[in-house]
C-alpha positions in Angstrom: 0.0 0.0 0.0 2.8 2.4 0.8 4.3 1.9 -2.6 0.9 2.5 -4.3 0.5 5.8 -2.5 4.1 6.9 -3.4 3.4 6.1 -7.0 0.2 8.1 -7.0 2.0 11.0 -5.3 4.9 10.9 -7.7 2.4 11.2 -10.6 0.9 14.3 -9.0 4.3 15.9 -8.6 5.2 15.1 -12.2 2.1 16.8 -13.5 2.1 20.6 -14.0 0.1 22.5 -11.4 -1.7 24.2 -14.4 -3.0 20.7 -15.2 -4.5 20.0 -11.8 -8.2 19.3 -11.7 -9.1 20.1 -8.1 -6.5 22.5 -6.7 -5.7 25.9 -8.4 -2.7 28.1 -7.6 -2.7 31.8 -8.4 0.3 34.0 -7.5 0.7 37.7 -7.5 2.8 40.2 -5.6 4.2 37.6 -3.2 0.7 36.1 -2.4 0.0 32.5 -3.3 -3.7 31.6 -3.4 -4.4 27.9 -3.2 -8.1 27.1 -4.0 -9.8 23.8 -3.4 -12.2 23.3 -6.3 -14.1 20.1 -6.3 -17.8 20.8 -6.6 -20.1 20.9 -4.8 -18.5 20.8 -1.4 -14.7 20.5 -2.0 -14.6 17.0 -0.5 -11.0 15.9 0.1 -10.6 12.9 -2.2 -7.2 11.1 -2.5 -6.7 12.8 -5.8 -7.4 16.3 -4.4 -5.0 15.7 -1.5 -2.2 14.5 -3.9 -2.6 17.7 -5.9 -2.6 19.8 -2.7 0.6 18.2 -1.4 2.3 18.8 -4.8 1.1 22.4 -4.7 2.4 23.0 -1.2 5.7 21.4 -2.1 6.1 23.6 -5.2 5.7 26.6 -2.9 8.2 25.4 -0.4 11.3 26.9 -2.0 9.8 30.1 -3.5 11.7 32.7 -1.6 9.5 35.6 -2.8 6.3 34.1 -1.4 5.1 36.1 1.6 1.8 34.4 2.3 -0.1 31.3 1.3 -3.9 31.6 1.3 -6.0 28.4 1.5 -9.6 28.8 0.4 -12.5 26.8 -1.0 -14.4 27.6 -4.2 -18.1 27.9 -4.0 -20.2 27.8 -0.8 -18.0 25.3 1.1 -14.4 25.5 2.4 -14.5 21.7 2.6 -17.0 19.1 3.8 -14.3 16.6 4.7 -13.3 13.3 3.3 -14.9 11.3 0.5 -17.2 8.8 2.2 -16.2 5.9 0.0 -12.6 6.3 0.9 -13.0 5.4 4.6 -12.9 1.7 4.1 -10.7 -1.0 2.7 -7.6 -0.2 0.6 -8.7 3.4 0.1 -8.6 4.1 3.8 -4.8 3.7 3.9 -4.5 6.0 0.9 -6.9 8.5 2.4 -5.0 8.7 5.8 -1.6 8.7 4.1 -2.7 11.5 1.8 -4.1 13.6 4.6 -1.0 13.2 6.8 1.0 14.2 3.7 -0.9 17.5 3.5 0.1 18.3 7.1 3.7 17.3 6.6 3.9 19.5 3.5 2.4 22.4 5.5 4.9 21.9 8.3 7.8 22.1 5.8 6.3 25.2 4.2 8.5 28.0 5.5 5.8 30.7 4.9 2.8 32.1 6.8 -0.5 30.4 6.0 -4.0 32.0 6.0 -7.2 30.0 5.8 -10.2 32.0 4.4 -13.3 30.1 5.4 -16.4 31.2 3.5 -18.7 28.3 4.4 -18.8 25.0 6.2 -15.5 23.5 7.2 -16.3 20.0 8.5 -14.3 16.9 9.4 -11.0 16.9 7.6 -11.9 20.4 6.2 -12.3 21.8 9.7 -8.8 20.6 10.9 -7.2 21.6 7.6 -8.4 25.2 8.1 -7.6 25.3 11.8 -4.0 24.1 11.1 -3.3 27.3 9.2 -1.4 30.1 11.1 -4.2 32.6 10.7 -7.9 31.7 10.1 -10.5 34.2 9.0 -14.1 32.9 8.8 -17.4 34.4 7.7 -20.0 34.5 10.5 -22.1 31.8 8.7 -19.2 29.4 8.5 -19.4 26.2 10.6 -16.6 24.0 12.1 -16.8 20.6 13.6 -16.1 16.9 13.4 -19.3 14.9 12.7 -17.3 11.8 11.7 -18.1 9.9 15.0 -21.8 9.7 13.9 -20.6 7.6 10.9 -18.5 5.3 13.1 -15.2 6.8 12.2 -12.8 9.6 13.5 -10.2 11.9 12.0 -6.7 10.8 12.8 -5.0 14.2 12.4 -7.7 15.9 14.5 -7.3 13.4 17.2 -3.7 14.4 17.5 -3.8 18.1 16.6 -7.1 19.4 18.0 -6.2 18.9 21.7 -3.1 21.1 21.1 -5.2 23.8 19.5 -8.2 24.0 21.9 -7.3 21.9 24.9 -8.2 18.3 25.8 -11.7 19.0 27.1 -12.9 20.8 24.1 -11.2 18.3 21.8 -13.0 15.4 23.5 -16.3 17.2 23.2 -15.8 18.0 19.5 -14.5 14.6 18.5 -16.5 12.2 20.7 -19.8 14.0 20.5 -19.6 15.4 17.0 -20.2 18.9 18.2 -20.4 21.6 15.6 -19.4 25.2 16.2 -20.4 28.6 14.8 -17.6 30.8 13.6 -18.1 33.0 16.7 -17.8 29.9 19.0 -14.7 28.7 17.1 -13.1 32.1 17.7 -14.0 32.0 21.3 -12.2 28.7 22.0 -9.2 29.6 19.8 -9.9 27.3 16.9 -9.8 30.2 14.5 -8.3 33.7 14.6 -11.4 35.8 13.9 -15.0 35.6 12.8 -16.2 38.5 10.6 -19.5 39.3 9.0 -19.9 37.5 5.7 -20.0 40.7 3.7 -16.8 41.8 5.3 -14.7 38.6 4.8 -13.3 39.7 1.4 -12.4 43.2 2.8 -10.8 41.7 5.9 -8.8 39.3 3.8 -7.6 42.1 1.6 -6.5 44.1 4.6 -4.4 41.2 5.8 -3.0 40.6 2.4 -1.9 44.2 2.1 0.0 43.9 5.4 1.9 40.9 4.1 2.6 42.5 0.7 4.2 45.5 2.5 6.4 43.2 4.5 9.8 41.6 3.8 9.3 38.0 2.6 12.4 36.6 4.4 11.6 38.4 7.6 8.1 37.0 7.6 9.4 33.5 6.9 12.0 33.6 9.6 9.6 35.0 12.2 7.2 32.2 11.4 10.1 29.7 11.6 10.9 31.0 15.1 7.3 30.5 16.2 6.6 27.2 14.6 9.9 25.6 15.5 9.4 26.2 19.2 5.8 25.2 19.6 6.4 21.7 20.9 9.7 22.5 22.7 10.2 23.3 26.4 10.3 27.1 26.9 14.1 27.4 27.3 14.7 25.3 24.2 12.1 27.3 22.3 13.9 30.5 23.2 17.2 29.1 22.1 15.6 28.0 18.8 14.2 31.5 18.2 17.6 33.1 19.0 19.3 30.7 16.5 16.9 31.9 13.8 17.5 35.5 14.7 21.3 35.4 15.0 22.1 33.0 12.2 19.4 33.7 9.6 17.7 37.0 10.2 20.8 39.0 10.7 22.2 37.7 7.5 19.6 39.6 5.5 19.9 43.2 4.4 16.3 43.9 5.5 17.2 44.0 9.2 19.3 47.1 8.8 16.9 48.7 6.3 13.8 48.0 8.5 15.4 49.6 11.6 16.7 52.5 9.6 13.2 53.1 8.2 11.7 53.2 11.6 14.3 55.7 12.8 13.7 57.9 9.7 9.9 57.5 9.9 9.5 56.3 6.4 8.4 53.1 4.6 11.2 50.5 4.3 12.5 49.7 0.8 13.0 46.0 1.3 16.1 44.6 -0.4 15.5 40.9 0.1 11.8 40.8 -0.9 
């Protein structure tokens, strides 16, 4: 089974991103928009996940990318896994593919933003929540109804307790509790819930902030945060210091940024 999945994934890597059926990548001014597009509900099939992994891997070494946006086409962010892939041989491919998405996200040395304009359920819920920043329209819903179908999400079982705490994670995963966007914000599952008619404008405001930033500085700041999340405090600080001293100070943008602050002007980033 492992060999079969690796063969499928290699095929996705070999294909041009422009040829993908379910994942679309648009890049402009340092912003990479990754759109899940599998009507009607952007269900995460094995094929879609292979395309998503390949897309994230293609972005990994693009130094100029300041932000990766993950969004869904249509009225859903994602309704979760394809039902028929929970059983038999497809189950292994489904779980392997989903784990591969998160491994690719972990390697992606760039900030990620999930823009949730509709239901994000099951695998779709934890996929959105795993992004660094999550903006959601007020009508969006989050949750893990899988238990009602006699299954559970393996990544959510591991990651959700780290995001919202054990008690909330048990409630969501064992009882299949769904949350409004406001409730998701309250427990820390997402960054912010906004009125549906303000989601696009709020996203644009965030995008502008990233476009005005230095790409390497953003990437290194994220590396400092992400690399220390699972470390004891003292080790996390040392990791952050290592990024600062050995990576950040090697850029020209440190000097330019500090000079711009002192001179009360916009920085002219050199490493962007």
